[in-house]
Short mmCIF file of the C-alpha atoms (twelve columns), coordinates in Angstrom:
data_MODEL
# 
_entry.id   MODEL 
# 
loop_
_atom_site.group_PDB 
_atom_site.id 
_atom_site.type_symbol 
_atom_site.label_atom_id 
_atom_site.label_alt_id 
_atom_site.label_comp_id 
_atom_site.label_asym_id 
_atom_site.label_seq_id 
_atom_site.Cartn_x 
_atom_site.Cartn_y 
_atom_site.Cartn_z 
_atom_site.pdbx_PDB_model_num 
ATOM 1   C CA . MET A 1   76.408  50.864 72.005  1 
ATOM 2   C CA . LEU A 2   77.894  50.414 75.626  1 
ATOM 3   C CA . VAL A 3   76.000  50.574 78.409  1 
ATOM 4   C CA . ASN A 4   76.499  53.421 80.651  1 
ATOM 5   C CA . HIS A 5   77.105  51.800 84.656  1 
ATOM 6   C CA . ASN A 6   77.489  55.125 86.435  1 
ATOM 7   C CA . LEU A 7   74.782  55.607 89.142  1 
ATOM 8   C CA . THR A 8   74.079  58.934 87.785  1 
ATOM 9   C CA . ASP A 9   74.958  62.227 85.603  1 
ATOM 10  C CA . THR A 10  77.206  64.276 88.199  1 
ATOM 11  C CA . GLU A 11  77.867  67.844 87.767  1 
ATOM 12  C CA . TYR A 12  81.276  68.390 90.210  1 
ATOM 13  C CA . LYS A 13  80.549  71.749 92.593  1 
ATOM 14  C CA . GLU A 14  82.675  71.193 95.406  1 
ATOM 15  C CA . ILE A 15  85.314  68.673 94.005  1 
ATOM 16  C CA . ILE A 16  87.302  68.832 90.516  1 
ATOM 17  C CA . TYR A 17  87.151  65.806 88.559  1 
ATOM 18  C CA . GLU A 18  89.148  66.084 85.897  1 
ATOM 19  C CA . LYS A 19  91.170  63.100 82.814  1 
ATOM 20  C CA . LYS A 20  94.561  63.473 81.797  1 
ATOM 21  C CA . PRO A 21  96.594  61.672 79.292  1 
ATOM 22  C CA . CYS A 22  98.270  59.036 80.697  1 
ATOM 23  C CA . LYS A 23  102.245 59.387 79.804  1 
ATOM 24  C CA . ASP A 24  104.366 56.988 77.999  1 
ATOM 25  C CA . LYS A 25  107.946 55.973 78.939  1 
ATOM 26  C CA . GLU A 26  109.292 58.973 77.207  1 
ATOM 27  C CA . GLY A 27  106.681 61.206 78.713  1 
ATOM 28  C CA . LYS A 28  104.561 61.983 75.515  1 
ATOM 29  C CA . ASP A 29  101.099 61.563 75.868  1 
ATOM 30  C CA . VAL A 30  98.978  58.358 75.113  1 
ATOM 31  C CA . GLN A 31  96.288  58.076 72.825  1 
ATOM 32  C CA . GLY A 32  92.388  57.161 74.537  1 
ATOM 33  C CA . ILE A 33  94.030  56.056 77.749  1 
ATOM 34  C CA . TYR A 34  93.528  58.461 80.871  1 
ATOM 35  C CA . ASN A 35  94.079  59.183 84.591  1 
ATOM 36  C CA . ALA A 36  91.378  60.312 86.107  1 
ATOM 37  C CA . TRP A 37  92.079  62.994 88.878  1 
ATOM 38  C CA . ILE A 38  89.945  63.961 91.660  1 
ATOM 39  C CA . TRP A 39  90.707  66.988 93.406  1 
ATOM 40  C CA . LEU A 40  89.429  68.212 96.794  1 
ATOM 41  C CA . ASN A 41  88.580  71.921 96.524  1 
ATOM 42  C CA . ASN A 42  88.264  73.524 98.976  1 
ATOM 43  C CA . PRO A 43  91.888  75.274 100.206 1 
ATOM 44  C CA . ASN A 44  90.778  78.147 102.429 1 
ATOM 45  C CA . GLN A 45  89.760  75.304 104.682 1 
ATOM 46  C CA . TYR A 46  92.772  73.191 104.549 1 
ATOM 47  C CA . ASN A 47  90.349  70.977 101.955 1 
ATOM 48  C CA . SER A 48  87.876  69.859 104.558 1 
ATOM 49  C CA . TYR A 49  85.173  68.086 102.898 1 
ATOM 50  C CA . THR A 50  81.418  68.847 103.701 1 
ATOM 51  C CA . THR A 51  78.092  66.488 103.221 1 
ATOM 52  C CA . GLN A 52  77.851  67.493 99.494  1 
ATOM 53  C CA . ALA A 53  81.779  67.202 98.778  1 
ATOM 54  C CA . VAL A 54  81.380  63.578 99.988  1 
ATOM 55  C CA . LYS A 55  78.935  62.918 98.142  1 
ATOM 56  C CA . GLU A 56  80.684  63.744 94.599  1 
ATOM 57  C CA . ILE A 57  83.905  61.829 95.981  1 
ATOM 58  C CA . ILE A 58  81.532  58.959 95.948  1 
ATOM 59  C CA . LEU A 59  80.346  59.575 92.704  1 
ATOM 60  C CA . ALA A 60  83.722  60.727 91.110  1 
ATOM 61  C CA . PHE A 61  85.022  57.435 92.296  1 
ATOM 62  C CA . ARG A 62  82.224  55.016 90.684  1 
ATOM 63  C CA . GLU A 63  82.444  57.376 87.355  1 
ATOM 64  C CA . ALA A 64  86.502  56.529 87.127  1 
ATOM 65  C CA . SER A 65  86.145  52.967 88.300  1 
ATOM 66  C CA . ASN A 66  83.374  52.589 85.617  1 
ATOM 67  C CA . ASP A 67  85.203  54.293 82.989  1 
ATOM 68  C CA . ARG A 68  86.854  51.991 80.060  1 
ATOM 69  C CA . SER A 69  89.309  54.666 79.325  1 
ATOM 70  C CA . VAL A 70  91.159  55.317 82.630  1 
ATOM 71  C CA . SER A 71  93.954  53.427 84.158  1 
ATOM 72  C CA . SER A 72  94.698  54.941 87.306  1 
ATOM 73  C CA . VAL A 73  93.129  57.405 89.907  1 
ATOM 74  C CA . VAL A 74  95.026  60.374 91.336  1 
ATOM 75  C CA . PHE A 75  93.203  61.716 94.324  1 
ATOM 76  C CA . THR A 76  94.399  65.068 95.754  1 
ATOM 77  C CA . GLY A 77  93.944  68.583 96.943  1 
ATOM 78  C CA . VAL A 78  93.850  71.796 95.345  1 
ATOM 79  C CA . GLY A 79  97.091  73.993 96.400  1 
ATOM 80  C CA . ASP A 80  100.179 72.760 98.058  1 
ATOM 81  C CA . LYS A 81  99.219  73.102 101.719 1 
ATOM 82  C CA . ALA A 82  97.212  70.702 102.531 1 
ATOM 83  C CA . PHE A 83  95.696  66.896 100.989 1 
ATOM 84  C CA . CYS A 84  92.748  67.103 103.423 1 
ATOM 85  C CA . THR A 85  92.437  67.924 106.849 1 
ATOM 86  C CA . GLY A 86  89.241  65.643 107.357 1 
ATOM 87  C CA . GLY A 87  85.433  66.811 107.856 1 
ATOM 88  C CA . ASN A 88  84.856  70.468 107.814 1 
ATOM 89  C CA . THR A 89  84.760  71.393 111.320 1 
ATOM 90  C CA . LYS A 90  82.432  74.741 110.804 1 
ATOM 91  C CA . GLU A 91  79.510  72.404 109.740 1 
ATOM 92  C CA . TYR A 92  80.593  69.725 112.224 1 
ATOM 93  C CA . ALA A 93  80.208  72.629 115.162 1 
ATOM 94  C CA . GLU A 94  76.864  74.044 113.272 1 
ATOM 95  C CA . TYR A 95  75.171  71.615 112.189 1 
ATOM 96  C CA . TYR A 96  75.878  67.909 113.465 1 
ATOM 97  C CA . ALA A 97  77.173  68.756 117.028 1 
ATOM 98  C CA . GLY A 98  74.431  67.868 119.201 1 
ATOM 99  C CA . ASN A 99  72.428  65.783 116.501 1 
ATOM 100 C CA . PRO A 100 73.360  62.089 116.515 1 
ATOM 101 C CA . GLN A 101 70.519  61.321 114.326 1 
ATOM 102 C CA . GLU A 102 71.900  63.630 111.456 1 
ATOM 103 C CA . TYR A 103 75.537  62.807 112.049 1 
ATOM 104 C CA . LYS A 104 74.513  59.079 111.778 1 
ATOM 105 C CA . GLN A 105 73.083  59.825 108.016 1 
ATOM 106 C CA . TYR A 106 76.359  61.516 107.293 1 
ATOM 107 C CA . MET A 107 78.530  58.757 108.658 1 
ATOM 108 C CA . ARG A 108 76.810  56.435 106.105 1 
ATOM 109 C CA . LEU A 109 77.846  58.979 103.256 1 
ATOM 110 C CA . PHE A 110 81.712  58.871 104.761 1 
ATOM 111 C CA . ASN A 111 81.643  55.193 104.971 1 
ATOM 112 C CA . ASP A 112 80.501  55.170 101.768 1 
ATOM 113 C CA . MET A 113 83.187  57.154 100.471 1 
ATOM 114 C CA . VAL A 114 85.867  54.986 101.998 1 
ATOM 115 C CA . SER A 115 84.185  52.042 100.837 1 
ATOM 116 C CA . ALA A 116 84.443  53.929 96.857  1 
ATOM 117 C CA . ILE A 117 88.065  53.895 97.466  1 
ATOM 118 C CA . LEU A 118 88.832  50.592 98.724  1 
ATOM 119 C CA . MET A 119 86.203  49.122 95.837  1 
ATOM 120 C CA . CYS A 120 87.487  51.315 93.033  1 
ATOM 121 C CA . ASP A 121 88.506  49.085 89.710  1 
ATOM 122 C CA . LYS A 122 91.447  51.051 88.846  1 
ATOM 123 C CA . PRO A 123 94.357  51.649 91.217  1 
ATOM 124 C CA . VAL A 124 94.082  54.949 93.047  1 
ATOM 125 C CA . ILE A 125 97.428  56.971 94.230  1 
ATOM 126 C CA . CYS A 126 97.066  59.360 96.913  1 
ATOM 127 C CA . ARG A 127 98.954  62.866 95.916  1 
ATOM 128 C CA . ALA A 128 99.919  63.887 99.147  1 
ATOM 129 C CA . ASN A 129 100.172 67.903 98.411  1 
ATOM 130 C CA . GLY A 130 99.848  68.573 101.690 1 
ATOM 131 C CA . MET A 131 98.921  67.771 105.149 1 
ATOM 132 C CA . ARG A 132 96.974  64.727 105.268 1 
ATOM 133 C CA . ILE A 133 95.497  64.532 108.975 1 
ATOM 134 C CA . GLY A 134 92.497  63.464 110.673 1 
ATOM 135 C CA . GLY A 135 89.534  62.369 108.092 1 
ATOM 136 C CA . GLY A 136 92.330  63.165 105.482 1 
ATOM 137 C CA . GLN A 137 94.550  60.828 107.002 1 
ATOM 138 C CA . GLU A 138 91.838  58.062 106.544 1 
ATOM 139 C CA . ILE A 139 90.473  58.515 103.175 1 
ATOM 140 C CA . GLY A 140 94.573  58.498 102.354 1 
ATOM 141 C CA . MET A 141 95.155  55.503 103.962 1 
ATOM 142 C CA . ALA A 142 92.289  54.044 101.728 1 
ATOM 143 C CA . CYS A 143 94.013  54.376 98.311  1 
ATOM 144 C CA . ASP A 144 96.366  51.959 97.407  1 
ATOM 145 C CA . PHE A 145 99.978  54.238 97.290  1 
ATOM 146 C CA . THR A 146 100.806 57.669 98.650  1 
ATOM 147 C CA . ILE A 147 103.537 59.851 96.960  1 
ATOM 148 C CA . ALA A 148 104.168 63.082 98.910  1 
ATOM 149 C CA . GLN A 149 106.003 66.322 98.698  1 
ATOM 150 C CA . ASP A 150 107.937 66.754 101.780 1 
ATOM 151 C CA . LEU A 151 106.522 69.675 103.634 1 
ATOM 152 C CA . ALA A 152 103.277 67.638 104.203 1 
ATOM 153 C CA . ARG A 153 102.909 66.239 107.617 1 
ATOM 154 C CA . PHE A 154 100.613 63.065 108.441 1 
ATOM 155 C CA . GLY A 155 98.265  62.223 111.705 1 
ATOM 156 C CA . GLN A 156 95.233  62.034 113.250 1 
ATOM 157 C CA . ALA A 157 93.309  64.654 115.902 1 
ATOM 158 C CA . GLY A 158 90.476  62.811 117.153 1 
ATOM 159 C CA . PRO A 159 90.909  62.600 120.831 1 
ATOM 160 C CA . LYS A 160 92.152  66.258 120.599 1 
ATOM 161 C CA . HIS A 161 88.874  67.871 119.654 1 
ATOM 162 C CA . GLY A 162 86.387  65.068 120.721 1 
ATOM 163 C CA . SER A 163 86.335  61.809 118.548 1 
ATOM 164 C CA . ALA A 164 88.233  58.923 117.831 1 
ATOM 165 C CA . PRO A 165 89.649  57.951 114.359 1 
ATOM 166 C CA . ASP A 166 87.287  55.359 113.470 1 
ATOM 167 C CA . GLY A 167 86.655  56.554 110.119 1 
ATOM 168 C CA . GLY A 168 89.854  54.015 109.100 1 
ATOM 169 C CA . SER A 169 92.814  54.689 111.264 1 
ATOM 170 C CA . THR A 170 92.284  52.283 113.323 1 
ATOM 171 C CA . ASP A 171 91.132  49.928 110.941 1 
ATOM 172 C CA . PHE A 172 94.239  50.714 109.105 1 
ATOM 173 C CA . LEU A 173 97.364  52.445 110.552 1 
ATOM 174 C CA . HIS A 174 98.458  49.290 112.334 1 
ATOM 175 C CA . LEU A 175 98.730  47.325 108.684 1 
ATOM 176 C CA . PHE A 176 101.228 49.948 107.590 1 
ATOM 177 C CA . VAL A 177 103.392 50.763 110.483 1 
ATOM 178 C CA . GLY A 178 102.479 48.541 113.398 1 
ATOM 179 C CA . VAL A 179 100.302 48.463 116.721 1 
ATOM 180 C CA . GLU A 180 102.503 50.290 118.712 1 
ATOM 181 C CA . LEU A 181 103.242 53.280 116.334 1 
ATOM 182 C CA . ALA A 182 99.722  53.307 115.481 1 
ATOM 183 C CA . MET A 183 98.343  53.382 118.873 1 
ATOM 184 C CA . TYR A 184 100.681 56.540 119.571 1 
ATOM 185 C CA . SER A 185 99.891  58.398 116.349 1 
ATOM 186 C CA . CYS A 186 96.421  57.822 117.176 1 
ATOM 187 C CA . THR A 187 95.792  58.748 120.817 1 
ATOM 188 C CA . ALA A 188 99.041  61.042 121.326 1 
ATOM 189 C CA . CYS A 189 98.041  63.021 117.630 1 
ATOM 190 C CA . ASP A 190 101.312 63.966 117.725 1 
ATOM 191 C CA . PRO A 191 101.786 64.197 113.706 1 
ATOM 192 C CA . TRP A 192 104.899 62.579 111.267 1 
ATOM 193 C CA . SER A 193 106.172 64.660 108.453 1 
ATOM 194 C CA . ALA A 194 106.722 63.108 105.211 1 
ATOM 195 C CA . HIS A 195 110.131 61.850 106.059 1 
ATOM 196 C CA . GLU A 196 108.928 60.043 109.224 1 
ATOM 197 C CA . ALA A 197 106.008 58.471 107.454 1 
ATOM 198 C CA . LEU A 198 108.147 57.319 104.673 1 
ATOM 199 C CA . ARG A 199 110.569 55.498 107.341 1 
ATOM 200 C CA . TYR A 200 107.454 53.955 108.958 1 
ATOM 201 C CA . GLY A 201 106.200 52.478 106.061 1 
ATOM 202 C CA . LEU A 202 103.274 54.575 105.848 1 
ATOM 203 C CA . ILE A 203 103.734 56.254 102.052 1 
ATOM 204 C CA . THR A 204 105.358 54.809 98.961  1 
ATOM 205 C CA . GLU A 205 107.699 58.281 98.311  1 
ATOM 206 C CA . VAL A 206 108.826 61.763 98.841  1 
ATOM 207 C CA . VAL A 207 109.872 64.367 96.775  1 
ATOM 208 C CA . PRO A 208 111.350 67.988 98.056  1 
ATOM 209 C CA . ALA A 209 108.495 70.836 97.139  1 
ATOM 210 C CA . LEU A 210 110.853 73.562 98.946  1 
ATOM 211 C CA . LYS A 211 112.590 75.788 95.865  1 
ATOM 212 C CA . ILE A 212 115.582 77.974 96.784  1 
ATOM 213 C CA . ASP A 213 117.338 79.769 93.965  1 
ATOM 214 C CA . ARG A 214 115.834 77.311 91.580  1 
ATOM 215 C CA . ARG A 215 117.084 74.131 93.216  1 
ATOM 216 C CA . PHE A 216 115.129 72.016 95.191  1 
ATOM 217 C CA . ILE A 217 116.305 71.244 98.664  1 
ATOM 218 C CA . PRO A 218 114.597 68.964 101.128 1 
ATOM 219 C CA . ASN A 219 112.271 70.107 104.164 1 
ATOM 220 C CA . PRO A 220 114.606 72.029 106.063 1 
ATOM 221 C CA . LEU A 221 112.225 71.643 109.661 1 
ATOM 222 C CA . VAL A 222 112.973 67.919 109.623 1 
ATOM 223 C CA . ARG A 223 115.066 64.482 109.708 1 
ATOM 224 C CA . THR A 224 116.990 64.428 106.432 1 
ATOM 225 C CA . ASP A 225 120.379 63.092 105.417 1 
ATOM 226 C CA . LYS A 226 120.814 65.192 102.541 1 
ATOM 227 C CA . TRP A 227 120.289 68.695 104.436 1 
ATOM 228 C CA . VAL A 228 123.665 70.429 105.119 1 
ATOM 229 C CA . GLY A 229 123.529 73.470 107.726 1 
ATOM 230 C CA . LYS A 230 124.359 76.751 105.621 1 
ATOM 231 C CA . LYS A 231 127.053 77.936 108.210 1 
ATOM 232 C CA . THR A 232 129.475 74.743 108.993 1 
ATOM 233 C CA . GLY A 233 128.493 72.572 106.262 1 
ATOM 234 C CA . GLU A 234 127.761 69.766 108.514 1 
ATOM 235 C CA . ILE A 235 125.200 67.065 107.561 1 
ATOM 236 C CA . ILE A 236 122.168 67.409 109.902 1 
ATOM 237 C CA . TYR A 237 120.629 63.953 111.010 1 
ATOM 238 C CA . GLY A 238 117.603 63.973 113.455 1 
ATOM 239 C CA . LYS A 239 115.238 66.373 113.616 1 
ATOM 240 C CA . LEU A 240 116.455 70.292 114.088 1 
ATOM 241 C CA . LYS A 241 117.734 70.999 117.870 1 
ATOM 242 C CA . LYS A 242 116.531 74.237 118.698 1 
ATOM 243 C CA . GLY A 243 118.889 77.275 118.347 1 
ATOM 244 C CA . THR A 244 120.897 77.788 115.213 1 
ATOM 245 C CA . TYR A 245 119.839 75.154 112.973 1 
ATOM 246 C CA . LEU A 246 115.850 75.277 113.397 1 
ATOM 247 C CA . ALA A 247 116.097 78.939 112.871 1 
ATOM 248 C CA . GLU A 248 118.433 78.543 110.086 1 
ATOM 249 C CA . GLY A 249 115.524 75.721 108.685 1 
ATOM 250 C CA . LYS A 250 113.090 78.738 109.105 1 
ATOM 251 C CA . GLU A 251 114.706 81.259 107.339 1 
ATOM 252 C CA . LEU A 252 115.222 79.078 104.541 1 
ATOM 253 C CA . LEU A 253 111.691 78.239 104.634 1 
ATOM 254 C CA . LYS A 254 110.356 81.816 104.263 1 
ATOM 255 C CA . SER A 255 112.747 82.370 101.281 1 
ATOM 256 C CA . GLY A 256 111.669 79.756 99.291  1 
ATOM 257 C CA . GLU A 257 108.542 78.864 97.488  1 
ATOM 258 C CA . ILE A 258 106.805 75.934 96.758  1 
ATOM 259 C CA . ASP A 259 106.933 74.355 93.527  1 
ATOM 260 C CA . LEU A 260 104.859 70.412 93.233  1 
ATOM 261 C CA . SER A 261 106.522 69.900 89.709  1 
ATOM 262 C CA . LEU A 262 108.378 67.142 91.072  1 
ATOM 263 C CA . LEU A 263 105.474 65.478 92.654  1 
ATOM 264 C CA . ASP A 264 103.673 65.808 89.570  1 
ATOM 265 C CA . GLU A 265 106.751 64.106 87.743  1 
ATOM 266 C CA . ALA A 266 106.627 61.076 90.664  1 
ATOM 267 C CA . VAL A 267 103.048 60.474 90.254  1 
ATOM 268 C CA . GLU A 268 103.200 60.325 86.560  1 
ATOM 269 C CA . LYS A 269 105.795 58.179 86.634  1 
ATOM 270 C CA . LEU A 270 103.894 55.684 89.112  1 
ATOM 271 C CA . CYS A 271 100.638 56.209 86.606  1 
ATOM 272 C CA . THR A 272 102.665 54.853 83.360  1 
ATOM 273 C CA . LYS A 273 104.394 51.581 85.348  1 
ATOM 274 C CA . LEU A 274 100.871 50.834 86.339  1 
ATOM 275 C CA . MET A 275 99.627  51.477 82.782  1 
ATOM 276 C CA . LEU A 276 102.118 48.921 81.834  1 
ATOM 277 C CA . THR A 277 100.442 46.217 83.120  1 
ATOM 278 C CA . PHE A 278 97.770  43.377 82.215  1 
ATOM 279 C CA . PRO A 279 94.468  45.663 83.463  1 
ATOM 280 C CA . ASN A 280 93.093  42.370 85.223  1 
ATOM 281 C CA . CYS A 281 95.530  41.706 86.724  1 
ATOM 282 C CA . LEU A 282 96.586  44.559 88.262  1 
ATOM 283 C CA . SER A 283 93.179  44.897 89.446  1 
ATOM 284 C CA . LYS A 284 92.926  41.274 90.923  1 
ATOM 285 C CA . THR A 285 96.341  42.068 92.762  1 
ATOM 286 C CA . ILE A 286 95.306  44.997 93.854  1 
ATOM 287 C CA . ASN A 287 92.048  43.559 95.379  1 
ATOM 288 C CA . SER A 288 93.733  40.942 96.778  1 
ATOM 289 C CA . ILE A 289 96.087  43.088 98.841  1 
ATOM 290 C CA . ARG A 290 92.887  45.636 99.750  1 
ATOM 291 C CA . LYS A 291 91.504  42.963 101.585 1 
ATOM 292 C CA . LYS A 292 93.624  42.987 104.294 1 
ATOM 293 C CA . LYS A 293 92.004  46.465 105.103 1 
ATOM 294 C CA . LEU A 294 88.480  45.625 104.074 1 
ATOM 295 C CA . GLU A 295 88.931  42.846 106.656 1 
ATOM 296 C CA . HIS A 296 88.921  45.396 109.710 1 
ATOM 297 C CA . TRP A 297 86.884  47.990 107.752 1 
ATOM 298 C CA . ASP A 298 83.516  45.892 107.074 1 
ATOM 299 C CA . ARG A 299 84.244  44.172 110.374 1 
ATOM 300 C CA . ASN A 300 83.892  47.962 112.292 1 
ATOM 301 C CA . LYS A 301 82.278  50.238 109.871 1 
ATOM 302 C CA . GLU A 302 78.818  49.877 111.063 1 
ATOM 303 C CA . SER A 303 79.543  49.797 114.903 1 
ATOM 304 C CA . ASN A 304 81.856  52.719 114.564 1 
ATOM 305 C CA . ARG A 305 79.432  54.615 112.931 1 
ATOM 306 C CA . ASP A 306 76.854  54.395 115.489 1 
ATOM 307 C CA . TRP A 307 79.415  55.065 118.433 1 
ATOM 308 C CA . LEU A 308 80.390  58.204 116.052 1 
ATOM 309 C CA . ALA A 309 76.763  59.432 116.417 1 
ATOM 310 C CA . LEU A 310 76.269  59.298 120.027 1 
ATOM 311 C CA . ASN A 311 79.613  60.816 120.572 1 
ATOM 312 C CA . MET A 312 78.082  64.005 118.918 1 
ATOM 313 C CA . MET A 313 76.089  64.623 122.120 1 
ATOM 314 C CA . THR A 314 79.163  64.957 124.401 1 
ATOM 315 C CA . GLU A 315 82.724  64.967 123.690 1 
ATOM 316 C CA . ALA A 316 82.313  65.779 120.013 1 
ATOM 317 C CA . LYS A 317 79.855  68.778 120.341 1 
ATOM 318 C CA . ALA A 318 82.293  70.262 122.854 1 
ATOM 319 C CA . GLY A 319 85.261  69.925 120.822 1 
ATOM 320 C CA . PHE A 320 84.146  70.623 117.826 1 
ATOM 321 C CA . ARG A 321 82.482  73.796 118.862 1 
ATOM 322 C CA . ALA A 322 85.502  74.522 120.491 1 
ATOM 323 C CA . PHE A 323 87.586  74.573 117.246 1 
ATOM 324 C CA . ASN A 324 85.331  76.492 115.129 1 
ATOM 325 C CA . GLU A 325 84.498  79.132 117.964 1 
ATOM 326 C CA . GLY A 326 87.594  79.257 120.168 1 
ATOM 327 C CA . PRO A 327 89.567  82.231 119.806 1 
ATOM 328 C CA . LYS A 328 92.384  81.220 116.926 1 
ATOM 329 C CA . HIS A 329 95.323  80.874 119.736 1 
ATOM 330 C CA . ASN A 330 92.827  78.241 121.912 1 
ATOM 331 C CA . ARG A 331 90.581  75.628 119.404 1 
ATOM 332 C CA . GLU A 332 91.225  72.986 122.339 1 
ATOM 333 C CA . ILE A 333 88.810  72.465 125.659 1 
ATOM 334 C CA . ASP A 334 90.537  72.202 129.326 1 
ATOM 335 C CA . PHE A 335 91.240  68.811 130.020 1 
ATOM 336 C CA . ILE A 336 91.933  69.246 133.206 1 
ATOM 337 C CA . LYS A 337 88.846  70.363 134.250 1 
ATOM 338 C CA . LEU A 338 86.615  68.094 131.957 1 
ATOM 339 C CA . ARG A 339 88.683  64.949 134.086 1 
ATOM 340 C CA . GLN A 340 88.138  67.288 137.306 1 
ATOM 341 C CA . LEU A 341 84.433  67.733 136.729 1 
ATOM 342 C CA . LEU A 342 83.866  64.007 135.691 1 
ATOM 343 C CA . ALA A 343 85.910  62.801 138.872 1 
ATOM 344 C CA . GLN A 344 83.220  64.619 140.758 1 
ATOM 345 C CA . GLY A 345 80.651  62.863 138.734 1 
ATOM 346 C CA . HIS A 346 79.386  66.124 137.016 1 
ATOM 347 C CA . GLU A 347 77.196  65.401 133.978 1 
ATOM 348 C CA . TRP A 348 77.290  65.891 130.825 1 
ATOM 349 C CA . ASN A 349 75.296  69.216 129.761 1 
ATOM 350 C CA . ASP A 350 75.130  72.783 128.926 1 
ATOM 351 C CA . GLU A 351 76.937  73.829 132.392 1 
ATOM 352 C CA . LEU A 352 79.812  71.536 131.620 1 
ATOM 353 C CA . HIS A 353 80.369  72.362 128.011 1 
ATOM 354 C CA . LYS A 354 80.607  76.204 129.040 1 
ATOM 355 C CA . ALA A 355 82.574  75.120 131.623 1 
ATOM 356 C CA . ILE A 356 85.285  73.305 129.797 1 
ATOM 357 C CA . SER A 357 85.284  75.443 126.572 1 
ATOM 358 C CA . PRO A 358 87.472  78.253 125.148 1 
ATOM 359 C CA . GLN A 359 84.606  80.514 123.718 1 
ATOM 360 C CA . TYR A 360 83.133  80.272 127.124 1 
ATOM 361 C CA . GLN A 361 85.872  81.292 129.454 1 
ATOM 362 C CA . ASN A 362 85.566  84.300 130.934 1 
ATOM 363 C CA . THR A 363 81.616  83.095 131.276 1 
ATOM 364 C CA . GLN A 364 81.017  82.513 134.977 1 
ATOM 365 C CA . THR A 365 78.888  78.711 135.847 1 
ATOM 366 C CA . PRO A 366 77.982  76.842 139.052 1 
ATOM 367 C CA . ALA A 367 80.950  74.673 137.647 1 
ATOM 368 C CA . ASN A 368 83.441  77.304 137.633 1 
ATOM 369 C CA . HIS A 369 83.566  78.017 141.287 1 
# 
């Protein structure tokens, strides 16, 4: 009788855990060998993870790691809009904002989630089915490989919404793209297209997802050497300029359908390549390369957790509540007013929050005068 090394038997409610048969070189199912697919299942909120989902992700990676019949793990999200956009901002705003002691406990779970990915005994492939932003970028970078559909975008959001990308991006991103690009991404928060992410070395492979007239075409809104303008037949290099080509690209995007079959094929192909190796040699190789991430992660995760918790009393409280409660067209605080008030020595209190937050824009407070 084999010993069960799982921590607990888990009933998954907010994620999906399934085992799919591995494929051989001819694409046929392999008897008794599987890939474990872990799906974030919150598409209505761009697959953001709640506290419950984080717990389930930890247990899912432990289960996949311990399963003797599992060859690789595929980490992905439901739908075609987002792999993951990070923590659930509604939960952040309504429960954790202003409660650093509670957020510190949450961050223990978050840290354990990242560590569960980094310590999985099986290779982990991030199937980037859509946006990978904020905490989603961080758990994606903890994976060993990323294959993306080319409408996906990659980036950070922390300094725009009251946090710092200290859940992994400040540890990992420079290992992929170098210090200067990592600095720009983590501070300016401008997202990268999948094609840019590939060129910078952030991801392994990009495949088309937009289908028009039963034919796949690359993302018409970003740089590529394959997209041809309809009107002139000219190959477009670089980002499309405002005007004719950008308008054409948007029209093409609207007229097509999203089909992730090529993404699934590419993921299965990589899983097959990994299956056709000595399992212990593969595991040792992966763990040796993961050490570069773990050197930074293990050094910083606890002090980052402490800071992120305390930040829930000030900037995170303002940023998350503005995003959750602000009008649809404006979910960021007034950064100029914030800097002006702080330059005057204004303390962080409810008066300051109301003065800078879009949900209170019609409210007159002393700080407004």
